[in-house]
N, C-alpha and C positions, 0 to 999 in steps of 0.2 A: 525307252528307259534302258534297256539292257541291250546294247548293240553288238556285243561280242559274245558269240556262242562258247560256252565252256562244256567241260565234260559232265556227265551225270554222276552224281546227284548233287553238284554245286549250284549255287545261285546263277542264273541265266541260262541253265541248261533245259533242253527239252525233254519231256517225259510223257508217259502214257498211263492213264488210270487203269488198274487191273480190273479185268472183267469186261469193261465197255470199250478199252483202248482209245478213249477220248484224248486228244492231244492237249497237254498243259505246259506252261513254262514255269519253273520253279524262280520263285521271286526272293525267297528267304528261308533259311533253315533255322528253326527254333531249337532251344536247349533240351525240350522235352521230347525230341524225336519226331515232331510234326513240321511240316513245310507249308508255307504260304505259296499257294500257285495261282496262275492266271489261266483260266479255262479259254480255250480259243473258241470263237463263235462258230456255230454250224452255219453252212451255207445259206439256209432259209431263215436265219435270225438276223435282225439289224445289229450292226456294230455300235455297241454304246461306248461312249467316252468316260463313263463312270466306273466305279470299282465293284460293279455288281457281279462280275465274272471271277472275282477273287474269292478263294476259299482256303481253308486250312485242311490238309490231309495228313495221315500218318505216312511217313516215308516208306512203310511196307506196303502201302496201297499204290505205290508208283512202279513202274517198270521202265527200263532203258529204251526198249523197242516195242512196237505194236505186237510183234509176234510173241514176245514174252508176256505182255499184258493180256493177250487173249489165251494162249496155250499154256503159259507158265513154264517155269524151267524143269519141272518134273515130267511133263508130258511131252515126249518126242512128237515132233511133226512129221506126219506120214507123207512121202512124196511118191508120186506116181512113178513106177518103173517104166523104163523105156521098153517098148514092144520089141520082141525078137522076131525076126522073120524066119519061118520054118522053111528051111531049104533041104 
């Protein structure tokens, strides 16, 4: 249906649900601040051709990347520091 990828949070863009990082595609933005999204099927689920994967979420429940969906913008992600060799 939407073949051209667009930038978040416009219709046609990819997004991730906050907390679970489930991938979704934004289909439509509503005037009340919600969005109609299509949930991507998980690998173990059968892919249906009906609209059962479509749901309405608040725009605040979506994040642009999976890292932001899991960790959030306020929590810095801790990276492992490279080991220094003691010489």
